[in-house]
N, CA and C atoms as a LAMMPS dump frame, in Angstrom:
ITEM: TIMESTEP
0
ITEM: NUMBER OF ATOMS
627
ITEM: BOX BOUNDS ff ff ff
-5.0000000000000000e+02 5.0000000000000000e+02
-5.0000000000000000e+02 5.0000000000000000e+02
-5.0000000000000000e+02 5.0000000000000000e+02
ITEM: ATOMS id mol type element x y z
1 1 1 N 210.107 -305.234 294.586
2 1 2 C 211.387 -305.271 293.877
3 1 3 C 212.459 -305.869 294.792
4 2 1 N 213.3 -306.688 294.253
5 2 2 C 214.362 -307.333 295.027
6 2 3 C 215.552 -306.393 295.139
7 3 1 N 215.75 -305.784 296.329
8 3 2 C 216.874 -304.879 296.52
9 3 3 C 218.153 -305.675 296.697
10 4 1 N 219.303 -304.974 296.603
11 4 2 C 220.586 -305.66 296.733
12 4 3 C 220.742 -306.274 298.111
13 5 1 N 220.284 -305.574 299.169
14 5 2 C 220.432 -306.104 300.523
15 5 3 C 219.54 -307.317 300.726
16 6 1 N 218.266 -307.219 300.281
17 6 2 C 217.367 -308.363 300.404
18 6 3 C 217.895 -309.556 299.622
19 7 1 N 218.438 -309.267 298.454
20 7 2 C 218.995 -310.332 297.624
21 7 3 C 220.167 -311 298.318
22 8 1 N 221.011 -310.184 298.964
23 8 2 C 222.186 -310.722 299.649
24 8 3 C 221.769 -311.64 300.78
25 9 1 N 220.763 -311.243 301.552
26 9 2 C 220.289 -312.078 302.657
27 9 3 C 219.72 -313.388 302.121
28 10 1 N 218.968 -313.303 301.025
29 10 2 C 218.445 -314.505 300.383
30 10 3 C 219.579 -315.428 299.958
31 11 1 N 220.609 -314.832 299.358
32 11 2 C 221.698 -315.625 298.805
33 11 3 C 222.535 -316.27 299.898
34 12 1 N 222.742 -315.568 301.015
35 12 2 C 223.508 -316.161 302.109
36 12 3 C 222.771 -317.347 302.702
37 13 1 N 221.46 -317.24 302.819
38 13 2 C 220.68 -318.38 303.267
39 13 3 C 220.748 -319.512 302.268
40 14 1 N 220.811 -319.124 301.022
41 14 2 C 220.908 -320.068 299.913
42 14 3 C 222.186 -320.891 300.036
43 15 1 N 223.277 -320.255 300.396
44 15 2 C 224.553 -320.953 300.533
45 15 3 C 224.571 -321.866 301.762
46 16 1 N 223.862 -321.453 302.84
47 16 2 C 223.993 -322.174 304.096
48 16 3 C 223.152 -323.452 304.152
49 17 1 N 222.321 -323.206 303.941
50 17 2 C 221.508 -324.313 304.324
51 17 3 C 222.143 -325.68 304.09
52 18 1 N 226.743 -328.457 303.784
53 18 2 C 226.941 -329.537 302.932
54 18 3 C 227.07 -330.22 304.218
55 19 1 N 228.721 -343.174 305.519
56 19 2 C 229.516 -344.282 306.09
57 19 3 C 230.926 -343.978 305.681
58 20 1 N 231.651 -344.375 306.234
59 20 2 C 232.917 -343.712 306.023
60 20 3 C 233.967 -344.662 305.487
61 21 1 N 233.532 -345.637 304.713
62 21 2 C 234.502 -346.487 304.028
63 21 3 C 235.049 -345.774 302.809
64 22 1 N 234.36 -344.724 302.38
65 22 2 C 234.8 -343.972 301.216
66 22 3 C 236.008 -343.103 301.575
67 23 1 N 236.775 -342.761 300.539
68 23 2 C 237.916 -341.878 300.744
69 23 3 C 237.435 -340.436 300.828
70 24 1 N 238.164 -339.639 301.575
71 24 2 C 237.903 -338.203 301.588
72 24 3 C 238.359 -337.618 300.251
73 25 1 N 237.534 -336.778 299.66
74 25 2 C 237.897 -336.165 298.383
75 25 3 C 238.831 -334.986 298.62
76 26 1 N 239.776 -334.802 297.689
77 26 2 C 240.644 -333.621 297.71
78 26 3 C 240.756 -333.111 296.277
79 27 1 N 240.345 -331.861 296.077
80 27 2 C 240.395 -331.282 294.741
81 27 3 C 239.336 -330.219 294.554
82 28 1 N 238.957 -329.985 293.289
83 28 2 C 237.975 -328.952 292.934
84 28 3 C 236.833 -329.598 292.153
85 29 1 N 235.632 -329.12 292.454
86 29 2 C 234.447 -329.587 291.736
87 29 3 C 233.72 -328.35 291.203
88 30 1 N 233.429 -328.364 289.911
89 30 2 C 232.776 -327.234 289.253
90 30 3 C 231.35 -327.637 288.88
91 31 1 N 230.376 -326.883 289.393
92 31 2 C 228.967 -327.172 289.132
93 31 3 C 228.326 -326.052 288.308
94 32 1 N 227.375 -326.443 287.459
95 32 2 C 226.423 -325.498 286.887
96 32 3 C 225.157 -325.561 287.726
97 33 1 N 224.48 -324.414 287.85
98 33 2 C 223.271 -324.332 288.664
99 33 3 C 222.072 -324.125 287.74
100 34 1 N 221.111 -325.01 287.858
101 34 2 C 219.878 -324.913 287.065
102 34 3 C 218.717 -324.655 288.024
103 35 1 N 217.958 -323.587 287.795
104 35 2 C 216.833 -323.247 288.662
105 35 3 C 215.563 -323.876 288.104
106 36 1 N 214.951 -324.727 288.914
107 36 2 C 213.803 -325.515 288.464
108 36 3 C 212.493 -324.789 288.728
109 37 1 N 212.321 -324.233 289.921
110 37 2 C 211.079 -323.532 290.241
111 37 3 C 211.327 -322.506 291.348
112 38 1 N 210.463 -321.483 291.361
113 38 2 C 210.549 -320.401 292.333
114 38 3 C 209.214 -320.239 293.054
115 39 1 N 209.25 -319.714 294.285
116 39 2 C 207.99 -319.374 294.951
117 39 3 C 207.276 -318.257 294.19
118 40 1 N 205.997 -318.163 294.403
119 40 2 C 205.218 -317.113 293.745
120 40 3 C 205.767 -315.734 294.122
121 41 1 N 205.934 -314.894 293.117
122 41 2 C 206.443 -313.538 293.342
123 41 3 C 207.935 -313.406 293.143
124 42 1 N 208.629 -314.525 292.984
125 42 2 C 210.082 -314.466 292.807
126 42 3 C 210.504 -314.79 291.377
127 43 1 N 209.539 -314.956 290.503
128 43 2 C 209.872 -315.231 289.122
129 43 3 C 210.673 -314.066 288.537
130 44 1 N 211.63 -314.385 287.713
131 44 2 C 212.403 -313.332 287.063
132 44 3 C 213.712 -312.999 287.739
133 45 1 N 213.994 -313.606 288.922
134 45 2 C 215.247 -313.289 289.618
135 45 3 C 216.369 -314.251 289.222
136 46 1 N 216.056 -315.219 288.378
137 46 2 C 217.032 -316.261 288.053
138 46 3 C 218.337 -315.694 287.52
139 47 1 N 218.262 -314.676 286.651
140 47 2 C 219.471 -314.137 286.044
141 47 3 C 220.36 -313.418 287.047
142 48 1 N 219.796 -313.019 288.184
143 48 2 C 220.583 -312.346 289.219
144 48 3 C 221.251 -313.339 290.171
145 49 1 N 220.797 -314.571 290.17
146 49 2 C 221.339 -315.587 291.067
147 49 3 C 222.557 -316.272 290.438
148 50 1 N 223.411 -316.897 291.251
149 50 2 C 224.596 -317.574 290.711
150 50 3 C 224.226 -318.659 289.711
151 51 1 N 224.972 -318.725 288.635
152 51 2 C 224.753 -319.734 287.605
153 51 3 C 225.763 -320.874 287.695
154 52 1 N 226.81 -320.67 288.494
155 52 2 C 227.841 -321.695 288.658
156 52 3 C 228.329 -321.691 290.103
157 53 1 N 228.91 -322.806 290.507
158 53 2 C 229.483 -322.921 291.849
159 53 3 C 230.758 -323.743 291.763
160 54 1 N 231.786 -323.307 292.47
161 54 2 C 233.037 -324.06 292.576
162 54 3 C 233.229 -324.476 294.027
163 55 1 N 233.498 -325.751 294.246
164 55 2 C 233.819 -326.255 295.573
165 55 3 C 235.274 -326.691 295.607
166 56 1 N 236.024 -326.14 296.546
167 56 2 C 237.393 -326.578 296.801
168 56 3 C 237.347 -327.411 298.072
169 57 1 N 237.761 -328.671 297.968
170 57 2 C 237.513 -329.628 299.046
171 57 3 C 238.815 -330.3 299.475
172 58 1 N 238.972 -330.414 300.78
173 58 2 C 240.064 -331.214 301.359
174 58 3 C 239.459 -331.94 302.555
175 59 1 N 238.963 -333.153 302.315
176 59 2 C 238.281 -333.893 303.375
177 59 3 C 236.966 -333.231 303.738
178 60 1 N 236.84 -332.784 304.982
179 60 2 C 235.635 -332.079 305.434
180 60 3 C 235.842 -330.563 305.463
181 61 1 N 236.962 -330.099 304.95
182 61 2 C 237.171 -328.663 304.749
183 61 3 C 236.648 -328.293 303.36
184 62 1 N 235.794 -327.285 303.3
185 62 2 C 235.166 -326.916 302.033
186 62 3 C 235.179 -325.397 301.869
187 63 1 N 235.574 -324.953 300.691
188 63 2 C 235.469 -323.545 300.313
189 63 3 C 234.562 -323.481 299.087
190 64 1 N 233.478 -322.736 299.186
191 64 2 C 232.506 -322.615 298.105
192 64 3 C 232.596 -321.21 297.53
193 65 1 N 232.671 -321.133 296.21
194 65 2 C 232.787 -319.851 295.522
195 65 3 C 231.629 -319.718 294.543
196 66 1 N 230.908 -318.599 294.633
197 66 2 C 229.828 -318.328 293.693
198 66 3 C 229.895 -316.865 293.26
199 67 1 N 229.407 -316.603 292.057
200 67 2 C 229.329 -315.249 291.523
201 67 3 C 227.879 -314.941 291.194
202 68 1 N 227.419 -313.757 291.575
203 68 2 C 226.079 -313.326 291.181
204 68 3 C 226.16 -311.948 290.544
205 69 1 N 225.235 -311.673 289.649
206 69 2 C 225.241 -310.387 288.949
207 69 3 C 224.981 -309.232 289.897
208 70 1 N 224.216 -309.473 290.948
209 70 2 C 223.825 -308.388 291.842
210 70 3 C 224.757 -308.216 293.03
211 71 1 N 225.224 -309.321 293.608
212 71 2 C 226.015 -309.242 294.84
213 71 3 C 227.502 -309.515 294.633
214 72 1 N 227.921 -309.862 293.423
215 72 2 C 229.331 -310.127 293.173
216 72 3 C 229.751 -311.486 293.704
217 73 1 N 231.021 -311.583 294.128
218 73 2 C 231.548 -312.863 294.589
219 73 3 C 231.124 -313.137 296.022
220 74 1 N 230.704 -314.372 296.254
221 74 2 C 230.331 -314.832 297.583
222 74 3 C 231.159 -316.062 297.915
223 75 1 N 231.817 -316.031 299.082
224 75 2 C 232.624 -317.165 299.537
225 75 3 C 231.994 -317.749 300.79
226 76 1 N 232.129 -319.05 300.922
227 76 2 C 231.692 -319.714 302.145
228 76 3 C 232.75 -320.735 302.514
229 77 1 N 233.11 -320.746 303.787
230 77 2 C 234.151 -321.667 304.256
231 77 3 C 233.588 -322.533 305.382
232 78 1 N 233.676 -323.854 305.182
233 78 2 C 233.357 -324.831 306.223
234 78 3 C 234.685 -325.448 306.656
235 79 1 N 234.958 -325.467 307.944
236 79 2 C 236.203 -326.043 308.435
237 79 3 C 235.901 -327.273 309.271
238 80 1 N 236.658 -328.334 309.038
239 80 2 C 236.433 -329.599 309.738
240 80 3 C 236.489 -329.393 311.249
241 81 1 N 235.475 -329.931 311.934
242 81 2 C 235.45 -329.86 313.388
243 81 3 C 234.988 -328.538 313.953
244 82 1 N 234.626 -327.582 313.1
245 82 2 C 234.167 -326.264 313.553
246 82 3 C 232.678 -326.14 313.255
247 83 1 N 231.862 -325.834 314.267
248 83 2 C 230.414 -325.806 314.074
249 83 3 C 229.922 -324.429 313.632
250 84 1 N 230.695 -323.798 312.747
251 84 2 C 230.361 -322.469 312.239
252 84 3 C 230.634 -322.42 310.74
253 85 1 N 229.744 -321.746 310.011
254 85 2 C 229.959 -321.466 308.598
255 85 3 C 230.423 -320.023 308.48
256 86 1 N 231.495 -319.786 307.747
257 86 2 C 232.033 -318.44 307.558
258 86 3 C 231.703 -317.97 306.146
259 87 1 N 231.052 -316.82 306.052
260 87 2 C 230.632 -316.267 304.763
261 87 3 C 231.344 -314.937 304.531
262 88 1 N 231.93 -314.787 303.353
263 88 2 C 232.672 -313.578 302.997
264 88 3 C 232.033 -312.991 301.748
265 89 1 N 231.682 -311.703 301.81
266 89 2 C 230.979 -311.092 300.681
267 89 3 C 231.207 -309.583 300.683
268 90 1 N 230.817 -308.95 299.597
269 90 2 C 230.984 -307.506 299.434
270 90 3 C 229.709 -306.816 299.9
271 91 1 N 229.86 -305.884 300.855
272 91 2 C 228.692 -305.216 301.424
273 91 3 C 229.06 -303.78 301.784
274 92 1 N 228.318 -302.829 301.266
275 92 2 C 228.533 -301.406 301.542
276 92 3 C 229.981 -301.009 301.253
277 93 1 N 230.445 -301.369 300.055
278 93 2 C 231.758 -300.978 299.547
279 93 3 C 232.939 -301.57 300.307
280 94 1 N 232.731 -302.677 300.987
281 94 2 C 233.85 -303.348 301.649
282 94 3 C 233.578 -304.841 301.745
283 95 1 N 234.664 -305.606 301.877
284 95 2 C 234.504 -307.036 302.093
285 95 3 C 234.279 -307.286 303.58
286 96 1 N 233.288 -308.109 303.873
287 96 2 C 232.959 -308.404 305.266
288 96 3 C 232.883 -309.91 305.467
289 97 1 N 233.031 -310.307 306.736
290 97 2 C 232.939 -311.713 307.112
291 97 3 C 231.815 -311.879 308.12
292 98 1 N 230.956 -312.843 307.886
293 98 2 C 229.872 -313.14 308.814
294 98 3 C 229.95 -314.605 309.218
295 99 1 N 229.937 -314.866 310.505
296 99 2 C 229.975 -316.235 311.019
297 99 3 C 228.577 -316.647 311.451
298 100 1 N 228.155 -317.83 311.015
299 100 2 C 226.831 -318.335 311.365
300 100 3 C 226.981 -319.729 311.956
301 101 1 N 226.412 -319.977 313.146
302 101 2 C 226.538 -321.316 313.744
303 101 3 C 225.785 -322.36 312.933
304 102 1 N 226.352 -323.555 312.877
305 102 2 C 225.664 -324.682 312.248
306 102 3 C 224.791 -325.326 313.311
307 103 1 N 223.5 -325.252 313.111
308 103 2 C 222.571 -325.714 314.141
309 103 3 C 222.04 -327.116 313.869
310 104 1 N 222.477 -327.711 312.75
311 104 2 C 222.029 -329.064 312.402
312 104 3 C 220.51 -329.182 312.363
313 105 1 N 219.872 -328.112 311.851
314 105 2 C 218.424 -328.14 311.708
315 105 3 C 217.99 -328.477 310.284
316 106 1 N 218.969 -328.72 309.427
317 106 2 C 218.62 -329.119 308.074
318 106 3 C 217.999 -330.509 308.103
319 107 1 N 217.233 -330.807 307.088
320 107 2 C 216.574 -332.104 307.008
321 107 3 C 217.614 -333.206 306.895
322 108 1 N 217.425 -334.266 307.672
323 108 2 C 218.285 -335.436 307.502
324 108 3 C 217.572 -336.416 306.587
325 109 1 N 218.214 -336.757 305.485
326 109 2 C 217.608 -337.618 304.489
327 109 3 C 217.918 -339.082 304.77
328 110 1 N 217.012 -339.912 304.322
329 110 2 C 217.273 -341.353 304.244
330 110 3 C 217.69 -341.645 302.814
331 111 1 N 218.897 -342.127 302.628
332 111 2 C 219.43 -342.37 301.291
333 111 3 C 219.041 -343.767 300.825
334 112 1 N 218.338 -343.831 299.696
335 112 2 C 217.899 -345.098 299.118
336 112 3 C 218.657 -345.301 297.812
337 113 1 N 219.535 -346.289 297.791
338 113 2 C 220.368 -346.519 296.609
339 113 3 C 219.602 -347.274 295.53
340 114 1 N 219.742 -346.807 294.286
341 114 2 C 219.106 -347.427 293.134
342 114 3 C 220.158 -348.144 292.292
343 115 1 N 219.693 -348.86 291.271
344 115 2 C 220.615 -349.638 290.454
345 115 3 C 221.162 -348.866 289.263
346 116 1 N 220.555 -347.717 288.948
347 116 2 C 220.961 -346.983 287.75
348 116 3 C 222.355 -346.387 287.904
349 117 1 N 223.099 -346.41 286.811
350 117 2 C 224.468 -345.891 286.771
351 117 3 C 224.607 -345.009 285.541
352 118 1 N 225.318 -343.882 285.668
353 118 2 C 225.645 -343.078 284.49
354 118 3 C 226.967 -342.357 284.723
355 119 1 N 227.614 -342.004 283.637
356 119 2 C 228.899 -341.315 283.712
357 119 3 C 228.673 -339.812 283.629
358 120 1 N 229.219 -339.099 284.602
359 120 2 C 229.125 -337.642 284.647
360 120 3 C 230.545 -337.098 284.782
361 121 1 N 230.961 -336.254 283.843
362 121 2 C 232.292 -335.653 283.889
363 121 3 C 233.382 -336.716 284.062
364 122 1 N 233.233 -337.801 283.32
365 122 2 C 234.201 -338.907 283.333
366 122 3 C 234.254 -339.664 284.656
367 123 1 N 233.22 -339.532 285.474
368 123 2 C 233.14 -340.248 286.75
369 123 3 C 231.898 -341.138 286.717
370 124 1 N 232.058 -342.393 287.097
371 124 2 C 230.892 -343.276 287.181
372 124 3 C 230.087 -342.933 288.425
373 125 1 N 228.803 -342.635 288.232
374 125 2 C 227.952 -342.261 289.363
375 125 3 C 226.787 -343.233 289.481
376 126 1 N 226.223 -343.281 290.693
377 126 2 C 225.087 -344.145 290.997
378 126 3 C 223.917 -343.277 291.472
379 127 1 N 222.726 -343.706 291.116
380 127 2 C 221.523 -342.957 291.483
381 127 3 C 221.137 -343.252 292.931
382 128 1 N 220.777 -342.177 293.647
383 128 2 C 220.317 -342.294 295.033
384 128 3 C 219.087 -341.408 295.194
385 129 1 N 218.059 -341.925 295.859
386 129 2 C 216.921 -341.099 296.26
387 129 3 C 217.149 -340.644 297.697
388 130 1 N 216.941 -339.352 297.936
389 130 2 C 217.068 -338.8 299.28
390 130 3 C 215.663 -338.539 299.806
391 131 1 N 215.222 -339.362 300.74
392 131 2 C 213.855 -339.295 301.246
393 131 3 C 213.835 -338.575 302.586
394 132 1 N 212.97 -337.573 302.673
395 132 2 C 212.841 -336.812 303.917
396 132 3 C 211.784 -337.451 304.805
397 133 1 N 211.688 -336.963 306.039
398 133 2 C 210.705 -337.495 306.976
399 133 3 C 209.276 -337.218 306.569
400 134 1 N 209.09 -336.255 305.68
401 134 2 C 207.737 -335.919 305.228
402 134 3 C 207.281 -336.811 304.082
403 135 1 N 208.184 -337.677 303.592
404 135 2 C 207.82 -338.581 302.504
405 135 3 C 208.249 -338.099 301.14
406 136 1 N 208.629 -336.826 301.032
407 136 2 C 209.119 -336.316 299.761
408 136 3 C 210.512 -336.841 299.477
409 137 1 N 210.921 -336.809 298.214
410 137 2 C 212.265 -337.282 297.92
411 137 3 C 212.898 -336.441 296.821
412 138 1 N 214.221 -336.397 296.85
413 138 2 C 215.031 -335.716 295.858
414 138 3 C 215.966 -336.739 295.226
415 139 1 N 216.423 -336.421 294.034
416 139 2 C 217.302 -337.342 293.322
417 139 3 C 218.737 -336.843 293.367
418 140 1 N 219.676 -337.766 293.484
419 140 2 C 221.097 -337.419 293.433
420 140 3 C 221.84 -338.502 292.662
421 141 1 N 222.909 -338.088 291.99
422 141 2 C 223.85 -339.012 291.363
423 141 3 C 225.183 -338.81 292.07
424 142 1 N 225.748 -339.899 292.577
425 142 2 C 226.867 -339.775 293.51
426 142 3 C 228.072 -340.613 293.072
427 143 1 N 229.24 -340.139 293.49
428 143 2 C 230.489 -340.883 293.347
429 143 3 C 230.672 -341.69 294.632
430 144 1 N 230.51 -342.996 294.539
431 144 2 C 230.539 -343.842 295.738
432 144 3 C 231.946 -344.095 296.256
433 145 1 N 232.955 -343.615 295.537
434 145 2 C 234.33 -343.798 295.998
435 145 3 C 234.752 -342.744 297.016
436 146 1 N 233.981 -341.646 297.103
437 146 2 C 234.398 -340.536 297.959
438 146 3 C 233.285 -340.115 298.919
439 147 1 N 233.701 -339.543 300.043
440 147 2 C 232.772 -339.074 301.063
441 147 3 C 232.063 -337.793 300.639
442 148 1 N 230.898 -337.586 301.209
443 148 2 C 230.143 -336.359 301.025
444 148 3 C 230.649 -335.287 301.991
445 149 1 N 231.197 -334.169 301.473
446 149 2 C 231.649 -333.101 302.372
447 149 3 C 230.531 -332.131 302.771
448 150 1 N 229.33 -332.285 302.19
449 150 2 C 228.236 -331.328 302.402
450 150 3 C 227.271 -331.814 303.472
451 151 1 N 227.793 -332.148 304.645
452 151 2 C 226.937 -332.706 305.684
453 151 3 C 225.987 -331.684 306.305
454 152 1 N 226.24 -330.407 306.1
455 152 2 C 225.303 -329.408 306.61
456 152 3 C 224.125 -329.236 305.675
457 153 1 N 224.241 -329.715 304.459
458 153 2 C 223.182 -329.534 303.47
459 153 3 C 222.516 -330.839 303.079
460 154 1 N 223.297 -331.879 302.938
461 154 2 C 222.777 -333.181 302.517
462 154 3 C 223.059 -334.208 303.602
463 155 1 N 222.515 -333.974 304.776
464 155 2 C 222.721 -334.884 305.903
465 155 3 C 222.085 -336.233 305.602
466 156 1 N 222.816 -337.285 305.891
467 156 2 C 222.32 -338.624 305.648
468 156 3 C 222.873 -339.244 304.381
469 157 1 N 223.489 -338.426 303.524
470 157 2 C 224.107 -338.947 302.298
471 157 3 C 225.595 -339.147 302.549
472 158 1 N 226.063 -340.366 302.354
473 158 2 C 227.466 -340.669 302.627
474 158 3 C 228.392 -340.354 301.47
475 159 1 N 227.859 -340.356 300.239
476 159 2 C 228.703 -340.3 299.056
477 159 3 C 228.788 -338.88 298.482
478 160 1 N 229.813 -338.666 297.669
479 160 2 C 230.052 -337.353 297.058
480 160 3 C 229.004 -337.075 295.978
481 161 1 N 228.174 -336.035 296.127
482 161 2 C 227.135 -335.749 295.13
483 161 3 C 227.704 -334.963 293.944
484 162 1 N 227.465 -335.481 292.742
485 162 2 C 227.922 -334.794 291.536
486 162 3 C 226.765 -334.186 290.752
487 163 1 N 225.582 -334.692 290.977
488 163 2 C 224.374 -334.081 290.413
489 163 3 C 223.263 -334.296 291.429
490 164 1 N 222.59 -333.222 291.837
491 164 2 C 221.571 -333.382 292.864
492 164 3 C 220.595 -332.209 292.84
493 165 1 N 219.422 -332.458 293.384
494 165 2 C 218.382 -331.444 293.489
495 165 3 C 218.196 -331.098 294.956
496 166 1 N 218.071 -329.808 295.244
497 166 2 C 217.811 -329.349 296.61
498 166 3 C 216.76 -328.248 296.572
499 167 1 N 216.161 -327.99 297.721
500 167 2 C 215.204 -326.894 297.865
501 167 3 C 215.744 -325.954 298.934
502 168 1 N 215.965 -324.688 298.561
503 168 2 C 216.49 -323.692 299.495
504 168 3 C 215.622 -322.444 299.421
505 169 1 N 215.141 -322.006 300.574
506 169 2 C 214.301 -320.812 300.629
507 169 3 C 213.13 -320.9 299.651
508 170 1 N 212.603 -322.102 299.488
509 170 2 C 211.476 -322.298 298.594
510 170 3 C 211.842 -322.436 297.128
511 171 1 N 213.12 -322.264 296.798
512 171 2 C 213.589 -322.364 295.415
513 171 3 C 214.122 -323.78 295.181
514 172 1 N 213.631 -324.429 294.149
515 172 2 C 214.145 -325.743 293.774
516 172 3 C 215.233 -325.56 292.73
517 173 1 N 216.404 -326.089 293.004
518 173 2 C 217.506 -325.954 292.066
519 173 3 C 218.224 -327.27 291.899
520 174 1 N 218.872 -327.397 290.767
521 174 2 C 219.6 -328.606 290.437
522 174 3 C 221.061 -328.267 290.213
523 175 1 N 221.949 -328.97 290.913
524 175 2 C 223.381 -328.796 290.765
525 175 3 C 223.889 -329.884 289.827
526 176 1 N 224.587 -329.477 288.766
527 176 2 C 225.063 -330.422 287.756
528 176 3 C 226.568 -330.229 287.592
529 177 1 N 227.34 -331.252 287.896
530 177 2 C 228.794 -331.107 287.836
531 177 3 C 229.257 -330.945 286.39
532 178 1 N 230.21 -330.063 286.201
533 178 2 C 230.793 -329.806 284.886
534 178 3 C 232.193 -330.412 284.786
535 179 1 N 232.923 -330.382 285.909
536 179 2 C 234.287 -330.898 285.911
537 179 3 C 234.682 -331.287 287.324
538 180 1 N 235.421 -332.376 287.433
539 180 2 C 235.97 -332.824 288.716
540 180 3 C 237.481 -332.931 288.563
541 181 1 N 238.21 -332.232 289.421
542 181 2 C 239.67 -332.25 289.37
543 181 3 C 240.212 -332.724 290.716
544 182 1 N 240.751 -333.934 290.733
545 182 2 C 241.421 -334.422 291.94
546 182 3 C 242.844 -333.883 291.939
547 183 1 N 243.182 -333.115 292.959
548 183 2 C 244.508 -332.5 293.037
549 183 3 C 244.778 -332.078 294.471
550 184 1 N 246.044 -331.916 294.84
551 184 2 C 246.357 -331.462 296.199
552 184 3 C 245.816 -330.05 296.439
553 185 1 N 245.25 -329.836 297.616
554 185 2 C 244.689 -328.537 297.988
555 185 3 C 245.425 -328.021 299.224
556 186 1 N 245.89 -326.786 299.142
557 186 2 C 246.62 -326.187 300.255
558 186 3 C 245.654 -325.785 301.376
559 187 1 N 246.103 -325.942 302.613
560 187 2 C 245.27 -325.612 303.774
561 187 3 C 244.9 -324.128 303.832
562 188 1 N 245.675 -323.285 303.169
563 188 2 C 245.413 -321.843 303.247
564 188 3 C 244.063 -321.459 302.64
565 189 1 N 243.492 -322.318 301.795
566 189 2 C 242.169 -322.035 301.236
567 189 3 C 241.097 -321.952 302.316
568 190 1 N 241.368 -322.528 303.476
569 190 2 C 240.358 -322.612 304.524
570 190 3 C 240.669 -321.697 305.712
571 191 1 N 241.699 -320.844 305.536
572 191 2 C 242.007 -319.845 306.553
573 191 3 C 241.146 -318.602 306.331
574 192 1 N 240.832 -317.921 307.414
575 192 2 C 240.038 -316.695 307.325
576 192 3 C 240.97 -315.498 307.19
577 193 1 N 240.604 -314.524 306.364
578 193 2 C 241.451 -313.323 306.235
579 193 3 C 241.524 -312.574 307.555
580 194 1 N 242.704 -312.049 307.862
581 194 2 C 242.897 -311.375 309.146
582 194 3 C 242.34 -309.951 309.132
583 195 1 N 242.607 -309.205 308.083
584 195 2 C 242.185 -307.807 308.037
585 195 3 C 240.878 -307.688 307.259
586 196 1 N 239.787 -307.995 307.937
587 196 2 C 238.486 -307.941 307.298
588 196 3 C 237.452 -307.504 308.332
589 197 1 N 236.469 -306.757 307.899
590 197 2 C 235.402 -306.297 308.788
591 197 3 C 234.478 -307.477 309.096
592 198 1 N 234.185 -307.679 310.358
593 198 2 C 233.282 -308.764 310.761
594 198 3 C 231.936 -308.176 311.167
595 199 1 N 230.87 -308.79 310.673
596 199 2 C 229.526 -308.382 311.064
597 199 3 C 228.744 -309.626 311.46
598 200 1 N 227.672 -309.416 312.184
599 200 2 C 226.801 -310.525 312.59
600 200 3 C 225.533 -310.492 311.73
601 201 1 N 224.796 -311.578 311.808
602 201 2 C 223.519 -311.617 311.092
603 201 3 C 222.575 -310.547 311.58
604 202 1 N 222.6 -310.271 312.898
605 202 2 C 221.728 -309.217 313.448
606 202 3 C 222.146 -307.837 312.935
607 203 1 N 223.47 -307.62 312.743
608 203 2 C 223.941 -306.367 312.166
609 203 3 C 223.368 -306.184 310.758
610 204 1 N 223.403 -307.274 309.975
611 204 2 C 222.94 -307.207 308.603
612 204 3 C 221.453 -306.883 308.546
613 205 1 N 220.666 -307.512 309.419
614 205 2 C 219.221 -307.245 309.438
615 205 3 C 218.943 -305.82 309.925
616 206 1 N 219.731 -305.369 310.904
617 206 2 C 219.507 -304.002 311.419
618 206 3 C 219.808 -302.971 310.359
619 207 1 N 220.894 -303.167 309.601
620 207 2 C 221.236 -302.239 308.53
621 207 3 C 220.153 -302.241 307.44
622 208 1 N 219.64 -303.44 307.176
623 208 2 C 218.621 -303.553 306.127
624 208 3 C 217.352 -302.819 306.527
625 209 1 N 217.011 -302.878 307.812
626 209 2 C 215.787 -302.227 308.273
627 209 3 C 216.054 -300.789 308.706
């Protein structure tokens, strides 16, 4: 059975695992999450996982917001020039902050641009294949006018992904943009709360065990 603590650890890993002629994007991007396949034994957890994701972006500063039925609201903050991902979530009746170093161990893809074009959420997108070193590939539809802020997740892709497939913790999922809003974003979205309990990943594992 998937306990709340085990689910939370799964979900935090799920969140972690995002050329420069393009403009830096500033605004909000709203995605729907479609779960394509699960590892054996994990079938049936789809309804407990986040069904939507909101990204608030200002250049390489990113705030990701997700809601899950089991763990509630989960926030993740990436700050430009900082090699740490900050995760904020509800744990043991309080909001806590966990900092995780970005180790750049995610797969770096080779982006192969295709000729296909389609409109997604009123944005013209281009098809790109993301090929890994193992020969496998994933599909993405990208806005070539803007930079990709998800360099910790989609390394090697220069453009802003509006529809893409990724594999996290053995789960294959598809992110499909619902709305793109270009608008000014205040820097305070990327500040960390001052009065919050901080825990480490080792603390979380120790409590779980």
